[in-house]
C-alpha positions as CSV (number, residue, x, y, z in Angstrom):
1,M,84.8,55.3,-1.5
2,H,88.3,54.3,-0.5
3,D,88.8,53.6,3.2
4,E,91.4,56.3,3.5
5,V,89.0,58.9,2.1
6,Y,86.2,57.6,4.4
7,N,88.4,57.8,7.4
8,A,89.6,61.3,6.6
9,L,86.0,62.5,6.2
10,Q,85.1,60.9,9.5
11,A,88.0,62.8,11.1
12,V,86.8,66.1,9.6
13,Y,83.2,65.3,10.9
14,A,84.5,64.5,14.4
15,Y,86.5,67.8,14.4
16,Q,83.6,69.8,13.2
17,S,81.4,68.2,15.8
18,V,83.5,70.0,18.4
19,T,84.4,73.2,16.5
20,G,81.1,73.7,14.6
21,F,79.9,72.8,11.1
22,C,79.9,75.0,8.0
23,A,76.8,77.1,8.3
24,A,76.9,78.5,4.7
25,E,74.2,78.0,2.1
26,V,75.1,78.5,-1.6
27,E,72.3,78.4,-4.2
28,G,70.2,76.2,-1.9
29,W,73.1,73.8,-1.1
30,S,74.3,73.5,2.5
31,G,76.2,71.0,4.7
32,F,79.6,71.6,3.1
33,V,82.3,69.3,4.4
34,F,85.0,71.9,4.5
35,K,84.8,75.4,5.8
36,N,87.1,78.4,5.5
37,R,88.6,80.1,8.5
38,Y,85.5,82.2,9.0
39,G,83.2,79.2,9.0
40,G,81.8,79.8,5.5
41,A,82.1,77.8,2.3
42,Y,85.3,77.9,0.3
43,H,85.3,79.8,-3.0
44,E,87.3,78.7,-6.0
45,G,90.0,81.5,-5.9
46,P,91.7,80.4,-2.6
47,I,91.3,76.7,-3.6
48,N,92.9,77.3,-7.0
49,R,95.8,79.2,-5.4
50,A,96.4,76.3,-3.0
51,I,96.3,73.8,-5.8
52,H,98.8,75.8,-7.8
53,R,101.1,76.1,-4.8
54,V,101.0,72.3,-4.2
55,V,101.6,71.4,-7.8
56,N,104.4,73.9,-8.2
57,H,106.1,72.7,-5.0
58,Y,105.8,69.1,-6.0
59,N,107.1,69.7,-9.6
60,R,110.1,71.7,-8.3
61,E,111.0,68.9,-5.9
62,E,110.4,66.3,-8.6
63,R,112.6,68.1,-11.1
64,R,115.4,68.3,-8.4
65,K,115.1,64.6,-7.6
66,A,115.0,63.6,-11.2
67,E,118.1,65.6,-12.1
68,K,119.9,64.1,-9.1
69,E,118.8,60.5,-10.2
70,K,119.5,61.3,-13.9
71,R,115.9,60.5,-15.1
72,E,113.0,62.3,-16.6
73,P,110.8,64.0,-14.0
74,I,107.2,62.8,-13.5
75,L,105.3,66.1,-13.3
76,I,101.8,66.9,-12.2
77,P,100.0,69.0,-14.8
78,D,98.5,72.2,-13.5
79,F,94.8,72.1,-12.9
80,S,92.0,74.1,-11.3
81,T,88.6,73.7,-9.6
82,H,87.0,74.1,-13.1
83,D,89.0,71.1,-14.3
84,M,87.6,69.2,-11.3
85,R,84.1,70.3,-12.3
86,H,84.6,68.8,-15.8
87,T,85.8,65.6,-14.2
88,F,82.9,65.4,-11.7
89,C,80.4,65.9,-14.5
90,T,82.0,63.3,-16.7
91,R,82.2,60.7,-14.0
92,F,78.7,61.4,-12.7
93,H,77.4,61.1,-16.3
94,E,79.2,57.8,-16.7
95,C,77.4,56.4,-13.7
96,G,74.2,56.7,-15.7
97,P,72.2,59.1,-13.5
98,D,69.1,60.9,-14.7
99,D,70.3,63.5,-17.2
100,K,67.9,66.1,-15.6
101,A,69.5,65.6,-12.2
102,L,73.0,66.1,-13.6
103,Q,71.8,69.2,-15.5
104,E,70.4,70.7,-12.3
105,I,73.5,69.8,-10.2
106,M,75.7,71.6,-12.8
107,G,73.3,74.6,-12.8
108,H,72.6,74.6,-16.5
109,A,69.4,75.8,-18.2
110,D,69.3,72.8,-20.5
111,F,71.1,69.4,-20.7
112,E,72.7,70.1,-24.0
113,T,75.0,72.6,-22.3
114,T,75.9,69.9,-19.7
115,R,76.4,67.2,-22.4
116,N,78.3,69.3,-24.9
117,T,80.5,71.3,-22.5
118,Y,81.1,69.3,-19.4
119,T,80.9,65.6,-20.2
120,H,83.9,64.0,-21.8
121,S,84.4,60.4,-22.8
122,S,87.1,58.7,-20.8
123,N,89.3,56.0,-22.4
124,E,87.7,53.5,-20.0
125,A,84.2,54.4,-21.1
126,K,85.3,54.0,-24.8
127,H,86.8,50.6,-24.1
128,K,83.6,49.5,-22.3
129,A,81.5,50.7,-25.2
130,V,83.6,48.8,-27.8
131,K,83.5,45.7,-25.6
132,K,79.7,45.9,-25.4
133,L,79.6,46.2,-29.2
134,Q,82.0,43.2,-29.6
135,E,79.8,41.1,-27.3
136,G,76.7,42.1,-29.2
137,E,75.1,44.0,-26.3
138,R,72.6,46.6,-27.2
139,F,73.2,50.2,-26.2
140,F,69.6,51.2,-26.0
């Protein structure tokens, strides 16, 4: 974890130590880091709207700056919480955890759903696999 992320989470913890922690429980999970204005867990709709607002604002400003500087804008692609779910699952799977644990975290009835729908091979993972093959390392 990056120091900046750790420090930001510590600040949230200190703030919630004073204001109260998220008391919500969702499908057996509790202890959420962030809470909505009512003290409950966030749902994807408000988070997606916030993401879209930030991306749109950034892209508008970047287009304006790029035009002024006579260059191509560097835009952020639009994404959602569901895209982050795919990313989480892929990265978690790349770390090599127990497939059953990942399946249960994702809430799927069987691991094939998790593997076939939510895990994607990153370029980095592909390069590591090719390097292992080149070095004669066994995969299993």
